[in-house]
C-alpha positions as CSV (number, residue, x, y, z in Angstrom):
1,X,-2.3,62.1,-35.6
2,X,-5.0,61.2,-38.9
3,X,-3.5,63.4,-41.0
4,X,-3.4,62.0,-44.7
5,X,0.4,61.9,-44.2
6,X,0.0,60.0,-41.2
7,X,-2.3,57.6,-42.8
8,X,-0.4,56.9,-45.3
9,X,2.6,56.0,-43.7
10,X,0.8,53.9,-41.7
11,X,-0.5,51.6,-44.7
12,X,3.1,52.0,-46.1
13,X,4.4,50.3,-43.4
14,X,1.6,47.6,-43.0
15,X,2.1,46.5,-46.8
16,X,5.6,46.7,-46.8
17,X,5.4,44.6,-43.5
18,X,3.4,41.9,-44.8
19,X,5.4,41.2,-47.5
20,X,8.4,40.9,-45.9
21,X,6.7,38.3,-43.2
22,X,5.9,36.2,-46.3
23,X,9.3,35.6,-47.1
24,X,9.2,32.8,-44.4
25,X,7.0,30.8,-47.1
26,X,10.1,30.5,-49.3
27,X,11.6,28.2,-46.4
28,X,8.6,26.6,-45.8
29,X,8.6,25.3,-49.6
30,X,12.3,24.6,-49.6
31,X,12.0,22.6,-46.4
32,X,9.2,20.8,-47.7
33,X,11.8,19.9,-51.0
34,X,14.4,18.9,-48.9
35,X,12.0,16.0,-46.9
36,X,10.6,15.2,-49.9
37,X,14.2,14.7,-51.6
38,X,15.3,12.8,-48.2
39,X,12.6,10.4,-48.9
40,X,13.1,9.5,-52.5
41,X,17.3,8.9,-51.5
42,X,16.5,7.0,-48.4
43,X,13.9,5.2,-50.5
44,X,16.3,4.0,-52.3
45,X,18.6,2.9,-50.0
46,X,16.9,1.2,-48.5
47,X,13.4,0.0,-49.7
48,X,12.1,-2.8,-46.6
49,X,11.5,0.4,-44.7
50,X,9.6,2.0,-46.9
51,X,6.5,2.3,-44.5
52,X,8.6,3.6,-41.7
53,X,10.1,6.7,-43.9
54,X,6.6,7.7,-45.6
55,X,5.1,7.9,-42.0
56,X,8.4,10.4,-41.0
57,X,8.8,12.1,-44.3
58,X,4.3,13.3,-43.7
59,X,5.8,14.5,-40.1
60,X,8.3,16.0,-41.5
61,X,5.7,18.2,-44.2
62,X,3.5,18.9,-41.7
63,X,6.1,21.1,-39.5
64,X,7.3,22.6,-42.5
65,X,3.6,23.0,-43.6
66,X,3.2,24.7,-40.3
67,X,5.8,27.1,-40.4
68,X,4.6,28.2,-44.0
69,X,0.8,28.7,-42.5
70,X,2.5,31.0,-39.3
71,X,4.2,32.9,-41.6
72,X,0.8,34.1,-44.1
73,X,-0.6,34.1,-40.4
74,X,1.7,37.0,-39.4
75,X,1.4,38.7,-42.9
76,X,-1.7,39.0,-41.9
77,X,-1.9,39.6,-38.9
78,X,0.3,42.6,-39.6
79,X,-2.0,43.9,-42.8
80,X,-5.7,43.8,-41.0
81,X,-4.5,45.0,-37.7
């Protein structure tokens, strides 16, 4: 099964799969935007709780960013395996 056609189809499928796996980065970007928009709204409503709100926002940012990094990692696994 090492024909040129098989190798071409396999490499094409890897490129398509890696491209589709990076769609998760869009969700991470949207999640980060929502998290920081929530911070701005919450601080404008209650400035006294800013320190606690920033802590929770950084936690939300880290979790959203981790999902984006996992999506990129899956794309690289598909592409280079």
